[in-house]
Phi, psi and omega in degrees: 000010184298134176089352182237164177290132182287143175300144174267132182237135174255121174258121180242104195209122184283334180276112183307310184301318179294312180301313185292318183293315175299322177300303181304313178306309187289325177299316178299331177276001175098010178266152168265128190232134168243143181245147175228145187267354178194172185291326180290321177294322183289319175295322176301320176298312182295323178284343175269002172120351174301135181228081179286155174283338183198140174251128172260124191231125169281152179271312184266108181216155170283170176070297175216121182288171176294321178304308180298320178302309181306316180300312181293319183294316186286340179276348184256115183298330178288337187252339190301333185275353180287118181296148184232130172244124179275145174238111183200147174268352186273096182295328180293318180292329182303316183294317182299310178303307185301334180274348187243344184219151181281078181228163171252165183228134169235128184279134173280147351294141185274128178284132183298326179299313176302316180300311185297316177306315182293310179302311181296329178292325177276336186253022176295000000 
């Protein structure tokens, strides 16, 4: 990524340790990362002008779940085109989400090589 602006990634994850570890890993790989603790916080950031190249989204969160976030994001024409990758251990929710929204899915615990491959594919 030398000579170019690093892609922005928004991590929406309520577990601080997971959010922090993913942030540190992706920053070491050259990405700019912003974190949000729930879907509402993420939506607020997006509506105030944050334009990430990719959103990494947990499904099970307080305040606003990943499903609720996706519904709001897809309904907003300014935000709907931002790609989303779900990070979840909940296989039941996976099927529901994948059938209703244009997203990709990585199962928790996420293998860092899979995460990096996915991020690179969206942030080329």
